C-alpha positions in Angstrom: -8.0 10.3 4.5 -6.7 9.3 7.9 -3.3 7.9 7.8 -1.3 5.8 10.7 2.3 5.2 9.2 5.8 5.3 10.3 8.1 8.7 9.4 10.4 7.4 6.8 13.2 10.3 6.5 14.1 9.2 3.3 10.9 9.8 1.4 11.1 6.8 0.2 8.2 4.8 2.5 6.1 5.3 5.1 4.1 9.1 5.6 5.8 10.5 3.4 4.7 8.0 0.6 1.6 7.6 2.2 0.8 11.7 1.6 2.7 11.8 -2.0 0.3 8.8 -3.4 -2.9 10.1 -1.9 -2.3 14.1 -3.1 -1.2 12.7 -6.9 -4.7 10.6 -6.8 -6.8 13.8 -5.0 -7.2 12.8 -2.1 -6.5 14.9 0.8 -4.4 12.7 4.1 -4.4 13.8 7.6 -1.2 11.8 9.4 -0.5 10.7 12.4 2.7 9.4 13.0 3.1 5.8 14.8 7.1 6.2 15.2 9.9 7.5 14.2 12.6 5.6 12.4 16.2 6.0 11.3 16.9 4.6 8.1 18.4 5.3 4.5 17.9 3.6 1.2 19.1 0.3 2.3 17.6 -0.5 5.8 16.0 0.6 9.2 18.7 1.2 11.7 16.3 1.9 14.6 12.4 2.4 15.3 11.2 4.9 18.0 7.3 4.4 18.7 5.4 7.3 19.4 3.9 8.6 22.6 0.4 7.0 22.1 -1.6 9.9 23.6 -0.1 12.3 21.5 -1.7 10.2 18.8 -4.8 9.6 20.3 -4.9 13.5 21.0 -4.2 13.8 17.2 -6.8 11.7 16.3 -9.1 13.5 18.4 -8.4 16.6 16.9 -9.0 15.7 13.5 -12.4 13.8 14.1 -13.8 17.3 15.5 -12.7 19.1 12.4 -12.7 16.6 9.6 -14.8 13.8 7.9 -12.6 11.1 7.7 -13.5 9.1 4.1 -10.9 6.2 4.6 -8.2 5.2 7.4 -4.9 3.9 6.0 -2.6 1.9 8.2 1.1 1.5 7.7 3.6 0.4 10.4 2.7 0.1 14.1 5.3 -0.1 16.6 4.1 -0.8 20.2 0.6 -2.2 21.9 -0.4 1.2 22.3 -0.7 2.0 19.2 -2.5 -0.7 18.4 -5.3 0.4 20.6 -5.5 3.9 19.1 -6.3 2.7 16.0 -8.8 0.0 17.3 -10.6 2.5 19.1 -10.8 4.7 16.0 -11.3 2.3 13.8 -14.3 1.0 16.1 -15.7 4.4 16.4 -16.1 4.9 12.2 -17.1 1.1 11.2 -19.2 2.9 8.2 -15.4 4.1 7.3 -12.9 1.9 4.8 -10.1 0.3 6.9 -6.8 -0.9 4.4 -3.8 -2.3 6.3 -0.4 -2.3 4.8 0.7 -5.1 7.2 4.5 -3.3 7.9 6.4 -6.4 9.5 10.0 -6.0 7.9 12.1 -3.6 6.4 12.8 -4.1 2.6 17.0 -4.4 4.0 15.4 -7.3 6.3 15.5 -5.7 9.2 12.7 -6.8 11.7 10.2 -4.2 12.6 7.5 -6.3 14.6 7.7 -8.8 17.7 5.2 -12.0 17.9 3.6 -10.0 20.9 2.8 -7.3 17.8 1.7 -9.4 15.4 -0.6 -11.5 17.6 -2.4 -8.0 18.9 -2.3 -7.2 15.3 -4.3 -10.1 14.2 -6.5 -10.2 17.1 -7.6 -6.7 17.5 -7.0 -5.3 13.6 -7.9 -7.6 11.1 -11.5 -8.2 12.3 -11.7 -4.4 11.5 -10.2 -4.7 8.2 -11.8 -3.9 4.5 -8.4 -5.1 2.7 -5.7 -6.3 3.8 -2.6 -5.7 1.1 0.0 -8.0 2.2 3.0 -10.3 0.3 3.6 -13.6 0.8 5.9 -13.6 3.6 3.6 -10.9 5.5 0.4 -13.1 5.1 2.4 -16.4 6.3 3.5 -14.5 9.3 0.1 -13.3 9.7 -1.6 -16.0 9.6 1.0 -18.2 11.5 0.8 -21.0 8.5 3.2 -21.2 5.2 0.2 -22.5 2.7 -1.5 -19.9 1.0 -4.8 -21.3 1.0 -5.0 -21.9 4.8 -3.2 -18.6 5.5 -6.3 -16.9 3.5 -8.9 -18.7 5.3 -7.1 -17.8 8.7 -7.2 -14.1 7.8 -11.0 -14.4 6.4 -11.8 -16.4 9.7 -10.2 -13.2 11.8 -12.6 -10.9 9.9 -10.4 -9.4 7.1 -12.8 -8.7 4.2 -10.7 -8.4 1.4 -6.5 -9.5 0.9 -5.0 -8.2 -1.8 -1.5 -10.5 -2.1 1.0 -9.1 -3.7 3.7 -11.6 -5.7 6.6 -9.8 -5.9 8.3 -11.3 -3.1 6.8 -15.0 -4.3 8.0 -15.3 -7.9 11.2 -16.3 -9.3 13.6 -13.1 -9.7 13.6 -14.3 -13.6 10.2 -14.6 -14.0 9.3 -11.7 -16.4 6.0 -11.1 -14.7 4.9 -10.6 -11.4 0.6 -11.6 -10.3 -1.6 -10.0 -7.6 -4.0 -12.1 -6.4 -7.5 -10.4 -4.7 -9.0 -13.0 -2.1 -12.8 -12.4 -0.7 -13.9 -14.3 2.0 -10.6 -16.7 1.7 -11.0 -17.6 -1.7 -9.4 -16.0 -5.4 -12.0 -13.5 -7.2 -9.6 -11.5 -9.6 -6.0 -11.4 -10.3 -3.5 -9.5 -12.3 0.0 -9.2 -14.5 2.3 -7.0 -14.6 5.8 -6.7 -15.9 8.6 -7.2 -13.4 10.5 -4.2 -13.3 14.7 -4.2 -13.2 15.2 -3.4 -9.7 14.8 -3.3 -6.0 12.0 -0.5 -4.6 11.2 1.2 -1.7 8.1 2.4 -0.8 5.9 0.3 -3.2 4.1 -1.2 -0.4 2.8 1.9 1.3 2.3 3.3 -2.2 -0.4 0.5 -3.0 -2.2 0.7 0.1 -2.5 4.2 0.2 -3.4 4.3 -3.8 -6.7 1.3 -2.8 -7.3 3.6 0.3 -7.8 6.7 -1.9 -10.3 4.9 -5.1 -12.3 3.3 -1.7 -13.0 6.8 -0.1 -13.9 7.8 -3.5 -16.6 4.9 -3.9 -15.2 2.7 -6.2 -15.6 -1.5 -5.5 -12.7 -3.1 -4.2 -11.8 -5.0 -7.3 -11.3 -1.3 -8.7 -9.8 -0.1 -6.1 -7.4 -2.7 -6.4 -6.6 -2.2 -10.5 -6.5 1.6 -10.3 -3.9 1.3 -7.5 -1.9 -1.2 -9.0 -1.5 0.9 -12.5 -0.6 4.0 -10.2 1.9 2.1 -8.5 3.1 0.4 -11.5 4.1 3.6 -13.1 5.8 4.9 -9.9 8.0 2.1 -10.0 8.8 2.4 -14.0 9.5 6.2 -13.1 11.6 5.3 -10.4 14.5 7.4 -8.8 17.9 6.4 -7.3 18.2 8.9 -4.7 20.8 6.7 -2.7 23.1 3.8 -2.8 20.4 1.0 -1.9 16.6 1.1 -3.4 15.3 2.8 -5.8 12.0 5.4 -4.8 8.9 5.2 -6.5 8.5 8.8 -8.6 4.5 9.3 -7.1 5.2 13.1 -8.1 7.0 13.3 -11.3 7.6 16.7 -13.0 5.8 17.4 -16.4 9.2 16.5 -17.9 9.1 13.0 -16.5 5.2 12.5 -17.4 5.7 13.4 -20.5 9.3 11.2 -21.2 
């Protein structure tokens, strides 16, 4: 599984999250970093894009040695990185592509400019098998705050399936969270999960990487989304408070933690 994502030194999100989630579900990640970040459990403080030539060389080396079964995309911090990712996806049209549109950090810092979002929309959405935005990401990508209009705009751009997560949309007082899968801009399946207390850093990365694992293993989109949500909820239920901000999903629990 080819992973494009930023490196989060805390291990809560980004490339470390993707690697842990993929290995925990019996996939093998091959990783191409898109950016190095300065961040803690509270927020992202700086983003430094990786040289796109280095990204392209890493991908070329991997392609000569391994067979890709899925592509997972997270933080994209430059137009040049979009070009590299687009070229790779077009070279492997048979491979499912899962994109987690990381546009803003959990602490609130903007991670994408309007120019990047426009390029993302025009060049990557047509290649997406499954997009996994929350509502704010969906609205920004589509350019409208109306859910139905946004989904149909995303579909017209070429995205086959969209799993919209509801954690950021439902009031905090709600005891449940609803995630909705759309195909062709229309709802096809929804899931309701108990809302867990606290805030989490890396849940979106975990979910998208998990979806990619199951698609790579031949599961349907609906089944992949269900299995990924189940795993992600479990990682949040046993989350770890490693810093002074958001808790981290526990994607690789010890035997003792798994038994408790």
